[in-house]
C-alpha positions as CSV (number, residue, x, y, z in Angstrom):
1,M,0.0,0.0,0.0
2,S,1.3,3.4,-0.9
3,N,1.3,6.1,1.7
4,L,2.3,8.9,-0.8
5,F,0.1,11.9,-0.9
6,D,-0.5,14.2,-3.8
7,S,0.2,17.8,-2.7
8,D,-2.3,19.0,-5.4
9,S,-5.1,16.6,-4.2
10,P,-8.0,18.5,-2.6
11,T,-8.5,15.6,-0.1
12,N,-6.3,13.6,2.2
13,L,-7.5,10.2,0.7
14,A,-4.7,7.8,-0.1
15,E,-4.1,7.0,-3.8
16,Y,-3.8,3.4,-4.9
17,S,-2.7,1.8,-8.1
18,V,-5.0,-0.8,-9.7
19,S,-2.6,-3.6,-8.7
20,E,-2.4,-2.4,-5.1
21,L,-6.2,-2.2,-4.9
22,S,-6.6,-5.6,-6.4
23,G,-4.0,-7.1,-4.1
24,S,-5.6,-5.5,-1.0
25,I,-9.0,-6.9,-2.0
26,K,-7.5,-10.3,-2.6
27,R,-5.9,-10.3,0.9
28,T,-9.1,-9.1,2.5
29,V,-11.2,-11.8,0.8
30,E,-8.7,-14.6,1.5
31,T,-8.5,-13.5,5.2
32,A,-12.2,-13.3,5.7
33,F,-13.1,-16.5,3.8
34,D,-10.0,-18.6,4.2
35,Q,-12.0,-21.8,5.0
36,V,-15.6,-22.1,3.9
37,R,-18.1,-24.9,3.0
38,V,-20.4,-24.3,0.0
39,R,-23.3,-26.4,-1.1
40,G,-24.3,-26.1,-4.8
41,E,-24.8,-27.7,-8.2
42,I,-21.9,-28.2,-10.6
43,S,-22.4,-26.3,-13.8
44,G,-20.3,-26.0,-16.9
45,Y,-18.1,-29.0,-16.0
46,R,-16.1,-30.2,-19.1
47,G,-13.5,-32.4,-17.3
48,P,-10.0,-31.5,-16.4
49,H,-8.1,-29.0,-18.6
50,S,-5.1,-30.0,-20.6
51,S,-3.1,-28.6,-17.7
52,G,-4.8,-30.9,-15.3
53,H,-6.8,-28.2,-13.5
54,A,-10.6,-28.4,-13.5
55,Y,-12.7,-25.2,-14.0
56,F,-16.5,-25.1,-13.5
57,A,-19.0,-23.2,-11.3
58,L,-21.2,-23.9,-8.3
59,K,-24.8,-22.5,-8.4
60,D,-28.1,-22.6,-6.8
61,D,-31.4,-21.1,-7.8
62,R,-30.3,-17.5,-7.1
63,A,-26.5,-17.2,-7.5
64,R,-23.4,-18.6,-9.1
65,I,-19.7,-18.7,-8.1
66,D,-16.8,-19.8,-10.2
67,A,-14.7,-22.7,-8.8
68,V,-11.4,-24.3,-9.6
69,I,-9.7,-27.5,-8.5
70,W,-5.9,-27.5,-8.9
71,K,-4.2,-30.5,-10.5
72,T,-2.7,-31.8,-7.3
73,T,-6.0,-31.6,-5.4
74,F,-7.9,-33.1,-8.3
75,S,-5.7,-36.3,-8.3
76,R,-6.6,-36.8,-4.6
77,L,-10.3,-36.6,-5.0
78,K,-12.2,-39.8,-4.0
79,F,-14.7,-39.2,-6.9
80,R,-14.8,-37.3,-10.1
81,P,-17.2,-34.3,-10.3
82,E,-20.1,-34.6,-12.9
83,E,-22.3,-32.0,-14.6
84,G,-25.4,-31.3,-12.6
85,M,-24.2,-33.1,-9.4
86,E,-25.0,-31.3,-6.1
87,V,-21.9,-31.2,-4.0
88,I,-20.5,-29.8,-0.8
89,A,-17.2,-28.0,-1.5
90,T,-14.6,-27.0,1.1
91,G,-11.9,-24.4,0.3
92,K,-11.1,-20.8,0.4
93,V,-12.4,-17.8,-1.6
94,T,-9.9,-15.8,-3.6
95,T,-9.8,-13.3,-6.3
96,F,-8.1,-13.3,-9.7
97,P,-5.9,-10.2,-10.0
98,G,-6.2,-10.2,-13.7
99,S,-9.9,-9.3,-13.6
100,S,-12.5,-8.3,-11.1
101,K,-13.7,-11.8,-10.4
102,Y,-13.7,-14.0,-7.4
103,Q,-13.7,-17.8,-7.1
104,I,-13.5,-20.6,-4.7
105,V,-10.4,-22.8,-4.7
106,I,-11.8,-26.3,-3.7
107,E,-9.7,-28.5,-1.5
108,T,-12.2,-31.2,-0.7
109,L,-15.4,-32.2,-2.6
110,E,-18.2,-34.3,-1.2
111,P,-21.3,-35.4,-3.1
112,A,-24.6,-34.1,-1.8
113,G,-27.1,-35.6,-4.3
114,A,-28.2,-34.9,-7.8
115,G,-28.9,-31.2,-8.6
116,A,-32.4,-29.8,-9.2
117,L,-31.9,-29.3,-12.9
118,M,-30.5,-32.8,-13.5
119,A,-33.3,-34.2,-11.4
120,L,-35.8,-32.4,-13.6
121,I,-34.1,-33.6,-16.7
122,E,-34.2,-37.2,-15.5
123,E,-37.8,-37.0,-14.5
124,R,-38.7,-35.5,-17.9
125,K,-36.6,-38.2,-19.6
126,R,-38.5,-40.9,-17.8
127,K,-41.8,-39.4,-18.6
128,L,-41.1,-38.9,-22.4
129,G,-39.4,-42.3,-22.6
130,A,-42.5,-44.0,-21.2
131,E,-44.5,-42.4,-24.0
132,G,-42.2,-44.1,-26.5
133,L,-40.6,-40.9,-27.9
134,F,-37.1,-42.3,-27.6
135,D,-37.8,-45.8,-29.0
136,A,-35.4,-47.0,-31.6
137,A,-38.3,-48.1,-33.8
138,R,-39.2,-44.5,-34.4
139,K,-35.8,-43.6,-35.8
140,K,-35.6,-42.8,-39.5
141,R,-32.6,-43.5,-41.7
142,L,-30.8,-40.5,-43.2
143,P,-30.9,-40.1,-46.9
144,F,-27.6,-40.9,-48.6
145,M,-27.5,-37.9,-50.8
146,P,-29.9,-35.2,-49.8
147,K,-30.8,-32.4,-52.3
148,V,-31.9,-29.8,-49.6
149,I,-30.8,-29.6,-46.0
150,G,-32.7,-27.6,-43.4
151,V,-30.7,-26.0,-40.5
152,V,-32.3,-24.8,-37.3
153,T,-29.8,-22.6,-35.5
154,S,-28.8,-19.0,-34.7
155,P,-28.0,-17.1,-37.9
156,T,-25.2,-15.0,-36.2
157,G,-23.1,-17.7,-34.5
158,A,-20.1,-19.6,-35.6
159,V,-22.2,-22.8,-35.8
160,I,-24.0,-22.0,-39.1
161,R,-20.7,-20.9,-40.7
162,D,-19.1,-24.2,-39.7
163,I,-22.0,-26.2,-41.1
164,L,-22.1,-24.3,-44.4
165,H,-18.3,-24.4,-44.7
166,R,-18.3,-28.2,-44.1
167,I,-21.1,-28.9,-46.5
168,S,-19.5,-26.8,-49.2
169,D,-16.2,-28.7,-48.7
170,R,-17.8,-32.1,-48.8
171,F,-20.8,-32.0,-51.1
172,P,-22.3,-28.6,-52.0
173,V,-26.1,-28.7,-51.7
174,H,-28.9,-26.3,-51.2
175,V,-29.2,-25.2,-47.5
176,L,-32.2,-23.6,-45.9
177,V,-31.6,-21.8,-42.6
178,W,-34.5,-21.2,-40.2
179,P,-33.1,-18.5,-37.8
180,V,-34.0,-19.1,-34.1
181,K,-32.8,-18.1,-30.7
182,V,-30.8,-21.0,-29.2
183,Q,-30.7,-19.6,-25.6
184,G,-33.0,-17.6,-23.4
185,E,-36.7,-17.0,-23.0
186,G,-38.8,-18.4,-25.8
187,S,-36.0,-20.1,-27.6
188,G,-37.6,-23.6,-27.1
189,E,-40.8,-22.5,-28.8
190,E,-38.8,-21.0,-31.7
191,V,-36.9,-24.3,-32.2
192,A,-40.1,-26.4,-32.1
193,N,-41.9,-24.0,-34.5
194,A,-38.9,-24.2,-36.9
195,I,-39.0,-28.0,-36.9
196,R,-42.7,-28.1,-37.5
197,G,-42.4,-25.3,-40.1
198,F,-40.0,-27.4,-42.2
199,N,-42.3,-30.4,-41.9
200,G,-45.2,-28.1,-43.1
201,L,-43.5,-27.4,-46.4
202,E,-45.2,-29.1,-49.3
203,P,-43.0,-31.2,-51.7
204,G,-42.6,-29.4,-55.0
205,G,-43.7,-26.1,-53.5
206,T,-42.2,-22.6,-53.9
207,I,-39.8,-23.4,-51.1
208,A,-38.1,-26.7,-51.4
209,R,-38.8,-29.2,-48.6
210,P,-35.6,-30.4,-46.9
211,D,-34.6,-34.0,-47.1
212,V,-32.8,-33.8,-43.7
213,L,-32.9,-31.4,-40.8
214,I,-30.0,-30.3,-38.5
215,V,-30.7,-28.7,-35.1
216,A,-27.4,-27.2,-34.0
217,R,-26.0,-25.1,-31.2
218,G,-22.5,-24.5,-29.9
219,G,-21.3,-25.6,-26.5
220,G,-22.3,-24.1,-23.2
221,S,-23.4,-24.8,-19.7
222,L,-26.4,-26.7,-18.7
223,E,-28.4,-23.5,-18.3
224,D,-27.3,-22.4,-21.8
225,L,-28.5,-25.6,-23.3
226,W,-31.7,-25.8,-21.3
227,S,-34.0,-24.8,-24.2
228,F,-33.2,-28.1,-25.9
229,N,-34.5,-30.0,-22.8
230,D,-37.9,-28.4,-23.2
231,E,-40.8,-30.8,-23.7
232,I,-42.1,-28.9,-26.7
233,V,-38.8,-29.3,-28.5
234,V,-38.5,-33.0,-27.7
235,R,-42.1,-33.7,-29.0
236,A,-41.4,-31.7,-32.2
237,A,-38.3,-33.7,-32.8
238,A,-40.1,-37.0,-32.2
239,E,-43.0,-36.0,-34.5
240,T,-40.9,-34.8,-37.5
241,R,-41.4,-36.7,-40.7
242,I,-38.1,-35.5,-42.0
243,P,-35.0,-37.3,-40.6
244,L,-33.4,-35.1,-37.9
245,I,-29.8,-34.8,-36.7
246,S,-29.2,-33.3,-33.3
247,A,-26.0,-31.4,-32.9
248,V,-26.3,-29.5,-29.6
249,G,-23.2,-28.6,-27.7
250,H,-20.0,-30.6,-27.6
251,E,-19.5,-34.3,-27.5
252,T,-19.9,-34.4,-23.7
253,D,-23.1,-32.4,-23.7
254,W,-26.3,-34.4,-23.7
255,T,-29.8,-32.9,-24.0
256,L,-33.3,-34.6,-24.3
257,I,-33.5,-33.7,-28.0
258,D,-30.5,-36.0,-28.6
259,Y,-32.7,-39.0,-27.5
260,A,-35.7,-38.0,-29.6
261,A,-33.6,-37.2,-32.8
262,D,-33.0,-39.8,-35.4
263,I,-29.2,-39.5,-34.9
264,R,-27.0,-37.5,-32.6
265,A,-23.9,-35.7,-33.8
266,P,-21.0,-34.9,-31.4
267,T,-20.6,-31.4,-32.9
268,P,-22.3,-29.2,-35.5
269,T,-19.5,-30.0,-37.9
270,G,-20.0,-33.7,-37.3
271,A,-23.7,-33.2,-38.2
272,A,-22.7,-31.7,-41.5
273,E,-20.4,-34.6,-42.2
274,M,-23.3,-37.0,-41.4
275,A,-25.7,-35.2,-43.6
276,V,-23.7,-35.3,-46.9
277,P,-21.0,-37.6,-48.2
278,V,-17.7,-36.4,-49.6
279,K,-18.2,-35.6,-53.3
280,A,-14.5,-36.1,-54.1
281,E,-14.6,-39.5,-52.5
282,L,-17.7,-40.5,-54.4
283,E,-16.2,-39.3,-57.6
284,A,-13.0,-41.2,-56.9
285,Q,-15.0,-44.3,-55.9
286,L,-17.2,-44.0,-59.0
287,A,-14.1,-43.6,-61.2
288,A,-12.5,-46.7,-59.5
289,L,-15.7,-48.7,-60.0
290,A,-15.8,-47.6,-63.7
291,A,-12.2,-48.6,-64.2
292,R,-12.9,-52.0,-62.5
293,L,-16.0,-52.5,-64.6
294,Q,-14.0,-51.7,-67.8
295,G,-11.2,-54.1,-66.7
296,C,-13.7,-56.8,-65.9
297,M,-15.4,-56.4,-69.2
298,S,-12.1,-56.6,-71.1
299,R,-11.0,-59.6,-69.2
300,Q,-14.3,-61.3,-69.7
301,M,-14.2,-60.7,-73.4
302,D,-10.7,-62.1,-73.6
303,Q,-11.8,-65.2,-71.7
304,R,-14.9,-65.7,-73.9
305,R,-12.7,-65.2,-77.0
306,Q,-10.2,-67.8,-75.8
307,S,-13.1,-70.2,-74.8
308,V,-14.6,-69.9,-78.3
309,R,-11.3,-70.6,-79.9
310,G,-10.8,-73.7,-77.8
311,L,-14.3,-74.9,-78.7
312,M,-13.6,-74.3,-82.4
313,R,-10.4,-76.4,-82.2
314,A,-12.4,-79.2,-80.5
315,L,-15.1,-79.3,-83.2
316,P,-14.6,-81.8,-86.1
317,S,-14.3,-80.6,-89.7
318,L,-17.2,-80.3,-92.1
319,D,-16.2,-83.5,-94.0
320,Q,-16.1,-85.4,-90.8
321,L,-19.5,-84.2,-89.8
322,L,-21.1,-85.1,-93.1
323,A,-19.2,-88.4,-93.7
324,L,-21.7,-90.6,-91.7
325,P,-24.9,-89.0,-93.0
326,R,-23.5,-89.1,-96.6
327,R,-22.8,-92.9,-96.2
328,R,-26.3,-93.5,-94.8
329,F,-27.8,-91.6,-97.7
330,D,-25.9,-93.6,-100.3
331,E,-26.9,-96.9,-98.6
332,A,-30.5,-95.8,-98.5
333,A,-30.4,-94.8,-102.2
334,A,-28.9,-98.1,-103.2
335,G,-31.7,-100.1,-101.5
336,L,-34.6,-97.8,-102.6
337,G,-35.5,-99.8,-105.8
338,R,-35.5,-103.1,-104.0
339,G,-37.6,-101.6,-101.2
340,L,-40.2,-100.3,-103.6
341,E,-40.5,-103.7,-105.3
342,L,-41.0,-105.5,-101.9
343,N,-43.5,-102.8,-100.8
344,T,-45.5,-103.3,-104.0
345,V,-45.6,-107.1,-103.5
346,N,-46.7,-106.7,-99.9
347,K,-49.5,-104.3,-100.9
348,R,-50.7,-106.7,-103.6
349,R,-50.8,-109.6,-101.2
350,G,-52.9,-107.6,-98.7
351,F,-55.3,-106.6,-101.4
352,E,-55.8,-110.2,-102.5
353,R,-56.5,-111.2,-98.9
354,V,-59.2,-108.6,-98.6
355,A,-60.7,-109.4,-102.0
356,A,-61.0,-113.0,-101.0
357,H,-63.6,-112.1,-98.4
358,L,-65.7,-110.0,-100.8
359,R,-68.0,-112.8,-102.2
360,P,-71.8,-112.5,-103.1
361,D,-72.9,-115.0,-100.4
362,V,-71.1,-112.9,-97.7
363,L,-72.8,-109.7,-98.9
364,S,-76.2,-111.5,-99.0
365,N,-75.8,-112.7,-95.4
366,R,-74.8,-109.2,-94.2
367,I,-77.9,-107.7,-96.0
368,A,-80.1,-110.3,-94.3
369,E,-78.7,-109.6,-90.9
370,R,-79.2,-105.9,-91.4
371,R,-82.8,-106.4,-92.6
372,Q,-83.6,-108.6,-89.5
373,R,-82.2,-105.9,-87.2
374,L,-84.3,-103.3,-88.9
375,N,-87.5,-105.3,-88.5
376,E,-86.8,-105.8,-84.8
377,R,-86.3,-102.1,-84.4
378,I,-89.6,-101.4,-86.2
379,V,-91.5,-103.8,-83.9
380,R,-90.0,-102.2,-80.8
381,A,-91.0,-98.8,-82.2
382,E,-94.6,-99.9,-82.7
383,R,-94.8,-101.2,-79.2
384,M,-93.4,-97.9,-77.8
385,V,-96.1,-96.0,-79.8
386,E,-98.8,-98.2,-78.4
387,R,-97.6,-97.6,-74.9
388,L,-97.5,-93.9,-75.5
389,I,-101.1,-93.9,-76.9
390,D,-102.3,-95.9,-73.8
391,R,-100.7,-93.3,-71.5
392,S,-102.2,-90.4,-73.4
393,A,-105.7,-92.1,-73.3
394,S,-105.4,-92.5,-69.5
395,R,-104.3,-88.9,-69.0
396,L,-107.3,-87.8,-71.2
397,Q,-109.7,-89.8,-69.1
398,R,-108.4,-88.2,-65.9
399,A,-108.7,-84.8,-67.5
400,E,-112.3,-85.5,-68.5
401,A,-113.1,-86.5,-65.0
402,V,-111.6,-83.3,-63.7
403,L,-113.6,-81.3,-66.2
404,A,-116.8,-83.0,-65.2
405,S,-116.3,-82.1,-61.5
406,L,-115.3,-78.5,-62.4
407,P,-118.8,-76.9,-62.5
408,A,-119.5,-78.1,-58.9
409,R,-116.2,-76.8,-57.7
410,L,-116.8,-73.5,-59.5
411,K,-120.3,-73.2,-57.9
412,T,-118.9,-73.9,-54.5
413,Q,-116.2,-71.3,-54.9
414,T,-118.7,-68.8,-56.3
415,D,-120.9,-69.2,-53.3
416,R,-118.0,-68.7,-51.0
417,S,-116.9,-65.6,-52.9
418,R,-120.4,-64.1,-52.8
419,E,-120.5,-64.7,-49.0
420,R,-117.1,-63.1,-48.5
421,L,-118.2,-60.2,-50.8
422,G,-121.4,-59.7,-48.7
423,N,-119.3,-59.6,-45.5
424,L,-116.9,-57.1,-47.0
425,S,-119.8,-54.9,-48.3
426,R,-121.3,-54.8,-44.8
427,H,-118.0,-54.0,-43.3
428,A,-117.4,-51.3,-45.9
429,D,-120.9,-49.7,-45.2
430,T,-120.2,-49.7,-41.5
431,A,-116.8,-48.1,-42.0
432,I,-118.2,-45.5,-44.3
433,R,-121.0,-44.6,-41.8
434,H,-118.3,-44.3,-39.0
435,Q,-116.2,-42.1,-41.3
436,L,-119.1,-39.9,-42.2
437,T,-120.0,-39.5,-38.5
438,R,-116.4,-38.5,-37.6
439,A,-116.3,-36.1,-40.6
440,R,-119.7,-34.4,-39.6
441,A,-118.4,-34.0,-36.0
442,E,-115.1,-32.5,-37.3
443,L,-117.0,-30.2,-39.7
444,S,-119.3,-29.0,-36.9
445,A,-116.3,-28.3,-34.7
446,Q,-114.6,-26.4,-37.5
447,D,-117.9,-24.5,-38.1
448,R,-118.1,-23.5,-34.5
449,V,-114.5,-22.3,-34.6
450,L,-115.3,-20.4,-37.8
451,Q,-118.4,-18.8,-36.3
452,S,-116.5,-17.8,-33.2
453,L,-113.8,-16.2,-35.4
454,S,-116.2,-14.5,-37.9
455,Y,-116.4,-10.8,-37.9
456,K,-120.2,-10.9,-38.1
457,N,-120.3,-11.8,-34.4
458,V,-118.4,-8.6,-33.8
459,L,-121.0,-6.7,-35.8
460,K,-123.7,-8.1,-33.6
461,R,-122.0,-6.4,-30.6
462,G,-122.6,-3.0,-32.2
463,Y,-119.6,-2.5,-34.5
464,A,-119.6,-1.8,-38.2
465,V,-117.4,-2.4,-41.2
466,I,-116.7,0.6,-43.6
467,R,-115.9,-0.3,-47.2
468,D,-114.8,2.0,-50.0
469,E,-116.2,2.3,-53.6
470,E,-114.2,-0.9,-54.6
471,D,-115.8,-2.8,-51.6
472,R,-112.5,-3.0,-49.8
473,P,-112.5,-2.6,-46.0
474,V,-111.1,0.7,-44.7
475,S,-109.2,0.5,-41.4
476,Q,-107.9,4.1,-41.1
477,A,-109.5,7.5,-41.6
478,A,-106.5,8.7,-43.6
479,G,-107.5,6.2,-46.3
480,L,-110.6,8.3,-47.2
481,S,-111.1,11.7,-48.6
482,A,-114.0,14.1,-48.1
483,G,-117.0,13.4,-50.3
484,A,-116.0,9.8,-50.9
485,A,-118.9,7.3,-51.2
486,V,-118.6,4.5,-48.7
487,S,-120.8,1.6,-47.5
488,I,-121.3,0.7,-43.9
489,E,-122.1,-2.9,-43.0
490,F,-124.0,-3.6,-39.8
491,A,-125.1,-6.9,-38.4
492,D,-128.5,-6.6,-40.2
493,G,-127.4,-5.1,-43.5
494,R,-125.6,-2.4,-45.4
495,I,-126.2,1.3,-45.9
496,G,-124.5,4.0,-48.1
497,A,-122.8,7.1,-46.8
498,V,-120.7,10.1,-47.9
499,T,-117.6,11.2,-45.9
500,T,-117.1,14.8,-44.7
501,E,-114.2,16.8,-43.2
502,G,-113.6,17.3,-39.5
503,G,-115.5,14.4,-38.3
504,M,-118.8,16.4,-37.9
505,P,-122.0,15.4,-39.7
506,P,-123.2,17.7,-42.5
507,V,-125.1,20.8,-41.6
508,A,-128.1,19.8,-43.6
509,L,-128.5,16.7,-41.4
510,K,-128.5,18.6,-38.1
511,K,-131.9,19.2,-36.5
512,R,-132.6,23.0,-36.4
513,P,-134.0,24.3,-33.1
514,A,-137.5,26.0,-33.1
515,K,-137.7,29.7,-33.7
516,Q,-137.9,31.8,-30.6
517,E,-140.4,34.6,-30.2
518,A,-139.1,38.1,-30.1
519,G,-139.6,38.7,-26.5
520,D,-139.0,35.3,-25.1
521,P,-135.8,34.7,-23.2
522,P,-133.5,32.1,-24.4
523,K,-134.1,28.6,-23.0
524,Q,-131.3,26.6,-21.3
525,G,-130.8,23.2,-22.8
526,S,-131.1,20.0,-20.9
527,L,-127.9,18.4,-19.6
528,F,-129.5,14.9,-20.0
């Protein structure tokens, strides 16, 4: 600490340099908190650094403090810290002179149970897993060579640049980016809407529908990646009809979308490598296969050519092939004349044997046999005709008997029909009388209703109906003008009248009073 005073300073406060002030704060903090026990949840743990030290943070629901475990202490720990684990750390609080930060240097570490966030993730994982959202049977295979790739990520981060760069290096294809927030309030809803939005695109529409989706984000703490543990994001990833690659965080980071996705990539760059093959390798493989195919075809043609040549050498010459048939032909030609002579002799002998049986007596016997058979058939035919005639006669007799009894049957049926007709006529008369009675009763009821609703009953109570010249009822005084001819209908008949103005009767119709004498005083009229 410097005790120098500035002679020009208006106050007597001591002046410190930044290093002196930082060192003083460091000593004060280390003196006041040289041995403390802190309970909290491990956050941002990525394993030991290449130097052997471990850097992470301890947090609860309201605060967070950086922590460090030096290499020598880390090797003596009985267990290794894990992300989300709730622990009790013992150590001292110190500051880092290079910046205005403080941290706890952990000397011993004891497990205190799983942290609240990890417990929530495990509970949500069990719930969604029980619904079958993580089943392997739901996983879809990635297309080998997609034409369009949809990427759901932040448009300003390094992740999208890494993905685009990697895809352009391996196999340039069309990439659609759906910009979303990947951290903070509302980011989970944006990611879910982006996944559903890509699935909502129609194939062959104005905007091409992706063949594969990549949901990507860079590394971060458990809190930074919390949006990808939202239930809405997991359900959207499980419902997608487009194959989905999850590339959230680094290789050691796991979120619930990784379980629902069709495949998980350790990094966003790895997702790009999974999405497309290497074009150069495919071209090289295709060239190699083409060369192998050409070589195989050449070797096969050579082998076939050699095989044909070997077969040609094994075949006999044309003279050898025709020698035996030619010999058989010569032998057959030499014996043809003798064969014809023998065939003629054999045919003649056969003809003579057949001619020997063709004598007149044999023909007479055959004619007699055929005539006898014909006579027998004629006799059988006559017998069959007689039997048919007898059957027809018996049927005719039965028919005559039926016809003889037919008038009696017809009379009986006629009597029955007349009796039934009489019964039906009586029933019909009764039904008609009942129907007429009901109709008269209904007609009387309707007439009573009509009489009760008729306006003539109203006229009987002292009212009248006024009609104009066209015999139409007049319901308002405004519909008539002065001097119009009207008819007034009373209950007992009609009379004619002429309308006047003011509602007063014509002067001519008023009764004039009797003339008073000159000296008579005027008389007072009666009030009654």
